[in-house]
C-alpha angles and dihedrals in degrees: 000000000000118000094226096059094146093054091047092049089057092043096064127060112198118223136172120354114254100189147329134223142160092285101048145295128287124217138191104242139179121238100220093197098055099021089233128137113243138172118244124192116204127195123184113215093224096051103070103005124230095320091066090048092051089049090048092050091048089051092052093049094046093046092049088056100047124094113184129126090229092055120074113247119253111239111172146316130223140163139219092204100179086062093039094238127141127192137204119191120203143166109283109239107215112210148069123306106229095235087072089067089059090046091053092054094246126146120207115222119241094255090059092044089055088053090052091047094052094046091049091048089054093055092042089051089054094047098044092044093061120102105269098020117247113226112196094199095192110067111158136132093270089061095052117080124198111214122214090258093053096258118135128229128194116218143176109056092180094119098042123142122201105196135046112254109174092167089070130239143224102269125077115206127179147069125273116263090017097056116096115237093248089062088070087078097034101264117149125180132148088268085062092066091042087059089051090051091050092050090048092051091046092052094049090047092050100040097234138091113270096247086062097055120111116257142194106208107308095341129088111242096237097176090057093060103025137043114233110281140141089268092053093050089051089049089054088063097041094049097049105134095214105077090205089061094042121087105279098212144005088265090055089054092049089049090055088052095048094045093048093232099176096181096247132300134143120289121253120233090255092056097051122108129203115274113261117229113286095247094050089045090055090050091049090050092049092049091052093048094051092044090049092052092043095051091047090054089050094052095042101040117007099045097049090046093051089047093049092049094046091043089057093044093051097036090124091054110067095176090055090051093049090052090046093053090051090051091049092056091049090048090051090052090052092047091049091049089050091050091055090051091050089046091057091052089046092055092047094239107184102193133088115252113258113238120248090213120095116232088264139354119212117227097228131053107227125191114298121238121256118242127197103251141113122269122261134192138033130304 
C-alpha cells in the first residue's frame, strides 16, 4: 500500500456507488488534486475475512501490471488501517454496463453481438497470452461497459487468477449462469472465460440473465432462445459444459470462425456439391476414418506422454512447464478441429461447411433497439 495513505485518503472524495460484489464495493469518486473523476474500490476487512483481502491484493497487483485500452488503468492503492478499510483507485470507465440493456428489456441484433464478441475476444487474447495467463473468472454483462463511442471495457478483476490450475482449488469464484461447470470445484483455465463470454452473448441475445435461460441438463437450451444462425452455432461451442470439448483458447475460437465449423446441421441446396464417383467417395471416407482414428490416438496417448516426459525434464523450470501446458491446450484444440474435419470425410458429407462469421461485423457496438417485451433477470 502507499506510504502516504493519510494524504491519499483526504485526496479522494467518494460519491455514488457504481457496483458491489463479493470482494467489495466500487464508487465514483473525485480526485481533489486533479479534479478528475475516478473509480475507487473499497473493501472492509471484517466483511469477507482474510480471503477477501488476499483477493483484493491480487486484484491490485494484477491491475497494476495490465496495459490494454479495454481495461481500466490502475492509479493507486491506500488504506485506513485503523478502520480496516482498503482502497483501490482506478480509471473511471464512463459508459453503460451491458446488464442494463437486459434490465431495460432491449435485445441487441446479431450484428452488434458479433461486435461485442470480437472486442471481448481481443481483450481475452491479451489476458490469456500473458505469462502467467490472467483468467478473469467472472465474465458477465455487468462487467462489460459500453463506452459512448461503442468501445467495450472489461472491469472488476476481483476474482482474477494469475496461473493455470487445472487440478482445481479451494476458492469458487463466479456468478451463477455465467460460471463454467469446472468453476464449481475451483478450476480456472482460458476455456473458463470463454464459457463466460458465451453465456454473456446468449443472455444479451435472449434478453434475460443467464441463470434464467432454459436448460437441458448442464447445457443451455439454445434452440429455445435463438434461431439457427452463425452466432448460435458458435455459442454451442463456447457453452459446451465439458471444458475438454470447449475451445481451449481464443485462437481456437478464431480457428472455428476461419474454418467455418458450424457445429453440424443439414446442408442447404445451395451448399450441396455434385457426388464424387463411388470409388473416389469410398477412398475419401477411408481416408477420413483413418485420419480420425490417428488424431484420436495422438490426443489420447501421444500428447499426454510427451507432456509427461517434458514436464518431468523441465520440473525445475516452472515457467517452461506453464508455457508447455498452454501449448498442450492449443495442440488439443487443433487435434479436435482436425478430428471434426476427418469425421466429416468419414461420414461422406457432401456439403461445404457454413461459415460461423456473419457477412460483416461492425467495429463499434451502438445502442441496441428496444423491443416490446417484459423484463427478465435480476437487478
